Every structure is written in structure tokens, then in C-alpha cells.
BALOKE-779874 format. One record per residue (C-alpha): residue in one letter; x, y, z. Coordinates in steps of 0.5 Angstrom, whole numbers, plus 500, padded with zeros to 3 digits. Example, Ala and Ser with C-alpha at 12.3 -4.5 7.8 and 13.67 -1.06 7.14 Angstrom:
A525491516 S527498514 
//
This chain:
X353765566 X355766573 X350769578 X355770584 X357778584 X362780590 X360784595 X363790593 X364794587 X365801584 X362803576 X369806574 X375810576 X379815574 X384815568 X388820568 X393818573 X395820580 X400825576 X396826570 X400821566 X395820561 X395828559 X402828559 X402822554 X397824550 X400831548 X407828547 X404823541 X400829539 X405834538 X410828535 X415827541 X413820542 X410814538 X404810538 X407805542 X409809547 X402812548 X400804548 X405803554 X402809558 X395807557 X398799560 X402802565 X395807568 X391801567 X395796571 X396801577 X389802577 X387794577 X393793583 X391799587 X383796587 X385789589 X389792595 X384796597 X379790598 X374791592 X370785590 X369786583 X374790580 X371793573 X375794566 X374797560 X373804564 X379807561 X380811555 X385815551 X380820550 X373819551 X369812553 X363814548 X368815543 X371808545 X364805544 X363808537 X369805535 X367798538 X360798534 X364800528 X360807528 X365811524 X363816519 X365815512 X370821512 X374817517 X375811513 X381814509 X385815516 X389810519 X386807525 X389810531 X389817527 X382817526 X381815533 X383822535 X381826528 X373823531 X376827538 X380833535 X379833528 X385834522 X387839518 X382838513 X376833516 X372837522 X372832529 X365830531 X361834536 X362835543 X358836549 X357835557 X356828559 X349829562 X350834568 X357833569 X363838567 X365832563 X365832555 X364826551 X364825544 X357825540 X356819535 X354821528 X349816526 X346815520 X341810515 X348808512 X353807518 X356800517 X356797524 X361791526 X364789532 X371791533 X373788540 X380789541 X381794546 X375790551 X379784550 X385786550 X384790558 X381783560 X387779558 X392784561 X388784568 X389776567 X397777566 X396781573 X392775576 X385779576 X379778573 X375784571 X368786569 X369789563 X364796563 X361800556 X355804554 X349800554 X346800547 X340805548 X344810552 X349810546 X344811541 X340816545 X346820546 X348820538 X346825533 X343823526 X348824521 X347831517 X345827510 X340823514 X333823511 X328827515 X325824521 X331819522 X333818529 X339814531 X335809536 X332807529 X338802528 X337799535 X336792533 X342792529 X346795534 X343790539 X346784534 X353787535 X352787543 X349780542 X356778538 X360782543 X357778549 X358771546 X365773544 X366775552 X363768553 X368765550 X373769553 X370766560 X368773562 X362772568 X359779568 X359785564 X357792565 X352796560 X351803563 X344806561 X345813565 X339816560 X334811563 X334816569 X332822565 X324823562 X323817557 X318816552 X314810551 X317808545 X324809548 X322804554 X319799549 X327799546 X329798554 X324792554 X326789547 X334790548 X335787555 X330782552 X334780546 X341780550 X338776556 X335771552 X342769549 X344762551 X352764551 X353770555 X356773561 X351775567 X348782565 X349788570 X345794567 X348800571 X344807572 X346813575 X345821576 X338820579 X333815580 X330811575 X323813575 X318809571 X324805567 X325801574 X319796573 X321796565 X328794567 X326789572 X322785567 X327784563 X332777564 X338782567 X342778573 X343785576 X341793576 X346798579 X341804582 X344811585 X342811592 X345818593 X341822588 X335817589 X331813594 X329806595 X322807592 X320802588 X326797589 X321792591 X320790583 X328788583 X326782588 X330776585 X336780582 X342783585 X342790586 X348794586 X347800591 X350807590 X350809596 X357812596 X357818592 X361819585 X360826584 X362830591 X368830595 X365829602 X365823606 X360818606 X355818612 X356811614 X349810619 X345813613 X348809608 X348803612 X341804613 X340804606 X343798605 X339794609 X332797606 X335795600 X336788603 X329788605 X327787597 X333784593 X336778592 X343780593 X345786595 X353789593 X355796596 X357800590 X358808588 X353812586 X356813579 X363812576 X369815580 X371819574 X369825577 X373826583 X380826585 X385820586 X387821594 X385827599 X391825603 X396828598 X393834600 X398836606 X396844605 X389843607 X386845613 X386838617 X379839620 X377840613 X381834610 X378830615 X371831611 X373830605 X373823601 X377822594 X377816590 X381812594 X377814600 X371812597 X373805595 X375804602 X368806604 X365802599 X369795602 X367798609 X360798608 X360791605 X363788611 X358792615 X352790611 X355783612 X355783619 X349787621 X343781621 X337785621 X334790617 X329797620 X323798617 X324800609 X322807608 X324811602 X332812604 X336818603 X332821597 X335826593 X330831595 X332837590 X335843595 X336847589 X329851591 X328849598 X327855603 X325863602 X328866596 X333872596 X331879596 X330881589 X336885585 X336891582 X333891575 X337894569 X334898564 X330895559 X335893553 X333898548 X335904553 X342900554 X344898547 X343905544 X347908550 X353902549 X353904541 X354911543 X359910548 X363904544 X362906537 X363898534 X363897527 X357892524 X360884526 X364886531 X370881532 X373879539 X375873543 X372869549 X378871554 X384867554 X389866550 X394861549 X397859557 X404858554 X409853558 X413859561 X407862564 X405855567 X412854569 X413860573 X406860576 X409853579 X415856581 X411861585 X407856588 X414852590 X417859593 X422859588 X420865584 X418872587 X412875586 X414881583 X418877577 X412873576 X408880575 X413882570 X412877566 X404876566 X404884564 X409882559 X404877556 X398882557 X402887553 X403881547 X396879547 X394886546 X399888541 X397881537 X389883538 X391890535 X395888530 X390883527 X385888527 X379885533 X375891535 X373888543 X380886546 X381882552 X387882556 X389874555 X388872562 X395870563 X395871571 X389865571 X390858572 X383856571 X376860570 X374858576 X380855581 X382863580 X376866583 X376861589 X383862591 X381869592 X374868595 X373866602 X369860603 X373856598 X379851598 X383849593 X388843592 X395841589 X393835586 X386834586 X385834578 X379831575 X378830567 X374834563 X375831556 X381828553 X387831556 X384837559 X384836566 X381842572 X382842579 X375843582 X376848588 X372845595 X366850597 X365849604 X363855607 X360862606 X362865600 X365873601 X369877597 X374881601 X377886595 X377886588 X380880584 X381882576 X381890576 X388891576 X390887570 X384889566 X385896568 X392895565 X391892559 X386898557 X392902559 X395899552 X390901547 X384906545 X379899543 X375897549 X378891553 X373886557 X373885564 X373877564 X369874570 X365867571 X358867573 X356865580 X353858577 X359856573 X363857580 X358853584 X357848579 X365847577 X366847584 X366841589 X360845593 X357844600 X351840601 X349843608 X345849604 X340849598 X344850592 X340856590 X343859596 X349858595 X349861588 X346867591 X352868595 X357867589 X352872585 X353877590 X361876590 X361877583 X356883583 X361887587 X367885582 X362888576 X361894580 X369895581 X370894574 X366899572 X368904577 X375903574 X373905567 X372898564 X366899559 X365891557 X364886562 X363879560 X360874565 X361867563 X355862564 X358855561 X355851566 X348854566 X345848561 X349843564 X346844572 X340843569 X336838573 X335831568 X327831569 X323836566 X318837572 X325840576 X327844570 X323850570 X324851578 X332851576 X332856570 X328861574 X333862580 X339860576 X337866571 X335870577 X342869580 X346871573 X341878573 X343879580 X351878578 X350883573 X345888576 X350893579 X352895571 X350902568 X347903562 X353904557 X356898560 X356892556 X354885559 X357879555 X356873557 X358866554 X356859554 X359853550 X359845549 X353844553 X347844548 X345851550 X340850544 X335847549 X335853554 X335859549 X329862552 X332862559 X339864556 X335870552 X332872560 X339872563 X338879559 X346880557 X347885552 X352880548 X351872548 X356868545 X355861544 X359855541 X357853534 X363851530 X363845532 X356843532 X355845525 X351852526 X346848528 X343852533 X342857528 X337853525 X333854532 X326858531 X328862538 X334865535 X330868530 X327871537 X333873540 X332880543 X340882544 X347881540 X349874539 X355871537 X355864534 X362861535 X365860528 X372857530 X372851534 X378851539 X378844541 X381842535 X388844532 X386845525 X385852523 X379855519 X379858512 X376865512 X371862507 X369857512 X368862517 X365867512 X359862510 X358861518 X357869519 X353868512 X349863516 X348868522 X346874518 X340870515 X338868522 X339875525 X339882523 X347883522 X347889527 X345884533 X351879530 X358878533 X364874531 X368870536 X371863537 X366857540 X370858547 X377861550 X384860546 X388857552 X389850550 X391852543 X398855541 X400862539 X401860532 X394857531 X391862534 X394868530 X393864523 X385863525 X384870528 X387873522 X381868518 X376870522 X378878522 X379877514 X372874513 X368879518 X371885514 X369882507 X362881509 X362887513 X364891506 X359887503 X353889507 X355896507 X355896499 X348893500 
//
């Protein structure tokens, strides 16, 4: 073991490549246009470029193991041998992507949000019979690759407690079983790994335990004690650095401090310095540079915090609050941004430079001020007086009767979430417009043709409530940000959401206002092509803010209210244009919820109020829909019901319909569409599979309140996949509809 830790580090780094090289390599491999060897070569180049750049920037300790071909939690499951039996018959590299994306015959593992971020992880599936065993090739391969470049790296992986807390019990597990029941066996695999790393000459290993910043039971805290007591007692091991992030450790801090780990990472952006005296004698990796936003670090404030930490710690290392996975690569590439705004921004490269600079300042500063609680993450969500209340819509029963008479929909109405496949032609045309190579009129002709195609396809398949397919939209948040005051958008600011899926979060820097209607023209055009209702498609205020890099000089609630008022104006204009169904999506409602229970009720109150404010302008016969996906919506069903949307669609297919087993679903007082088609997998569900999902829904709810829809939008799928899947969805709905009619 070694006790020395360099003065600066980051907890992780973006892995998609500055030009989204990983996305292109993955999709080429999945489509059969490249080999596994070519994909591995692409990964090797991306890792080498990252390590070289971090070294060039002067970073003291460079991490490895943070690169992934899909997801780092999935990588940890493979490392530990936690692969469900149904994937064992698939060859190794195919099994990895089968767990992430599924195959024609094998569904994928569930996917959900990584704590309160928009990154999605693959949920490990653990049962009593999973056979754990160490598979260290990936982590060793990266250590050795870095050494070939002359660099010693610190391997990073998810810690055992967080891994098991994030996992879910296998479907065949007995009642009362929890993945944490397998802790002792998993810890022994980690112990074996530490021995392998020690033999490899590795000095430090980073074990990420972000689950410790949420509320934890006594049994879970005891698991921390036993885990790190066991790993710390090994005679042959690297030094242990346990990293926490996304909030203060709270009650877990003294528990972790009492273990024999050599270093602890603390998030000092979202948590203060309170309690750090318990870390006396340890190295503290002080996360004073935010890994979650794009604003430059207040250097004086950060240095004061570091000096306060130094009063207690044996050794202070300057670091990021979390991995830089959540921010783009380099703000200097954003030459189109207003220079005054650009000077306020820091992307991953700039944040590394800030870490290195602060480490130098800390070393050069001999004395510390009287320590205080530092820049504690006072929750801005509830600060200040609330906004004026929004108008209240009529009771649901009144609205439902008016909508039924107006829309005249069948039982089990079939619809989609909004987007249809974004073809290569559309993406190229959009890029050509941005580059000045295609005029707006030619682009709009292409958009109209795509809307005609989407409407005709839905009519031919027999859907009941149609959408226009959103061919004019690059992203469900960016599209609105481009047309609202107070936002800036980037050209190269890509961030990974999951796998090959990347987004460019807008930068919300000022007051938000809507100058003119945004969606009315294209929705009205689609409605002119059909006698069936066409949904107006809007993104909700919480999601627009959550999926942007939001300003930090106003309480978050107040920022959301500004966006809600802009959305309300759009709802009114859609209704005035004759649109009878309007969907206002809030997939980030669960995601933005604070990790600590004590803060959650206040957040849910103002978030629900913001949504109701955004939809308050709609009349009784205008049907308001909302949508939530891949974010453990089952945990907040009461709040979802309180949104007072007439119809709610929720991801259900990928998670095996588990939400339908929730008692709160049976009390759900409005229309509900539990998704019957997992759009994040290329597999096409059979009509019988969809029918069984619908039967489960009608057992949980009266058939008159059940809607039929995919889990999420269809933009990432191909038209062949979509047409086949929707045909089966319609077929299943009709079969059950006839059966219910016969009954």
C-alpha cells in the first residue's frame, strides 16, 4: 500500500468523445457496419486521448475505469459475475449489450436514472442463486494500456454497498429477499480484486459510494462498517479511496470515518464542511469544483472551503464534486456563444484546470481562516415567497365527461408518446440549415413531408390519438430553449444520457419569456391531415429546467415558475388553434427530487404546483396528458396523481409492469397508460406480449381509464421497428377491446 495521494484529481471524465466518437462507433457496431475489434479500437483511442489530455492539463491523479461502452454500473455487474442466467447462452460481448438493449428473444435489464441526474444506468438483477465471480479483464486492461502511455492511473468502480443498494431482486427471488443480503459474498469478490490490483502494482483504488448521501437505515450503515472493515483489513491491497457525491454524507460520515480506508471523497458543492473533523488522520478529496453544472468556480470561496477542510484533515486533495461525466468537454469550442456568457462557463477541460489551479493555491497558502460550515448546499428550491396561485381547472369528473363527448374515443385508446424516428435525412437537413447550406423553405418542405408520412402511417395502423412525430425538433428540451428568452444553446456541448444517446443541455442563464407560439403551426398542419385528434406536444417546466444547466442566482422553484408561465401561454395558443389533446411531459419530475426524505415533500409541492400552473389555461374539453419514463415513477404516484393531468403515461414495459402492482395505481383517479413497448430496445414485442401487459393494466384499473402506449418516444428506433411494434400494439388492443365488448 501507499499513503501518498497527489494534490489534485477528478472523480471521472466524459467518455463519449469530444465529437461523439463513441456514439458513432457503437451504432456502427450495432448496425453490423463494423466489427467488435473496430469498436474496441475506438474505445482504446478514446481512453488514450482522455488520459493524455488530463496529464497535459497537470492533473495529479488520473482515473481509469471510468470509460464504458454502455454504462459503468453494468460494467460492475460484469466484473462481479452478476449476470442473470438468461444471458449466459449469449457470447460475451453480445451478452453485455443484450443486458443493456435486449435481443429479439431476450428482454434487457431495467434502466433508470442515476440518482438525481439525467444519466441512465442499467439496474443489476440479483437473486439468491447468482454465482458471483471476479472478471477483472477490463479494469486490468485499462491500467496496462495507460502504463504503455507512461501513466499510472487510479482504477474507479462502483463500491459494493452502492452496487447492491441500486440492484433489484430477481423476479424469482423469495419474499423478503434483498440484494444486500448477498453483501458478504460480493465483498469477497472485491477483496479478490484488491489482491489482483495489489499484485499489479496499483497504489490507489477508488470505490464510489454515492448511495451513502441518501437516507440509510441502521442495517445499511452497518453494511458500510462491515464492508470497509473487511476490505481495509486486507494485508495486500491498494490504498482505499471511498468517494461520495451528490450531497453531504450526513450520518454515514462518522461511520465511514471509523473504517480503515485511507481517503474519503466529499461533495463540498452540495454539502458543507460540517462533521469533517471526524476525518482527522485521513486524506480528504475535497470536491469544491462542481461536476454537475457549467458555471465557473468561485475561486475565493472554494479556497476558503479548502482551507477550512485542511484544519481537520491529514491531507487535502482538490477534486471535483462528482464525475465530470455530466458536463460537456470544452467551452472553448463554443465560438457562437456570447463572449460575456462564455467567460462565465466551465466545461470538463476548464474544470480540470480549476482543480489544478486550486491545488496550487492551497499549497501556497499557509494559514486557514476559522473553519465554518463552508458553502453548504442550502436548498434553493423553497427559498423566498411563492408565486401567485394559478387558476384551478374544473374537477376531473367534469372534464372527463366533456372530453368523452368531444373526442369520442374507444375503450383502450392507442396513442404514442410523441416522437417518431429521426431519419438520417432529417438530421442532415437540420445540420445543413445550421451551416447555411440549406434554406429554410426547403427544410420546411421536408418537415411537412415527414409529418404527412407519420400521420398516414398512424392512420393506416389504426391508432386512435395521433401525433405529428416531431420531425422539426432536435431534442425535447433544446427545441424549446432555442425559442425562449433566457436560454443559450451550444453546438458541441454533448452529454451522455445512456449508451449512445447524447443530449446538448441548454444553458439557462436569464429570465425566461416566450415571444411567440412555438409548436402551433406544425400541430395545426398535422391536424389538417386527419379527422382523428392530434396531440400538441410540449415539454413540462420541471423537465425543461432539470435537463438544462440552470442559473444558480435564483431559487430553482422560481426558475421553474418562469418556464411554467411560458408553457401555459403555449397551451392556450394550441387550444385556440383547435387542438383538443395536449401532452405536457414531465419525465424529470422524479429525477429532480432531493435525495433526502426531509426535503422531498416541499419539492413535490412546488413541482406539482408548477405543472398545474403550466396546464391551468386549458378548458374542460381539452384533454391534458403527461408522461414520465425510466425514473422510478412508482415512488411518487401520489404526486403524479396530484398533477391533475387527464391522462398519464408511465414506463412499464422495461420494468416488467412492476408499477401496476403498486397499491397507489389502484387509487389512481384518472387515465393511465402503463407502457407496453420498451422503445430503448430494438426488439419488437409480440402482440401476445402486449396483450398480457394490457390485461395486467385492466386488472389494476377500470378498463375505461386504461390507455395503450409505448414506454417513451420513438425517435431512437427505425421505421421498420416502429411499424412492426405499433401494428402489434394495435392488434393487442383490438383483441382485448373486442373481448371486453363481448363481456
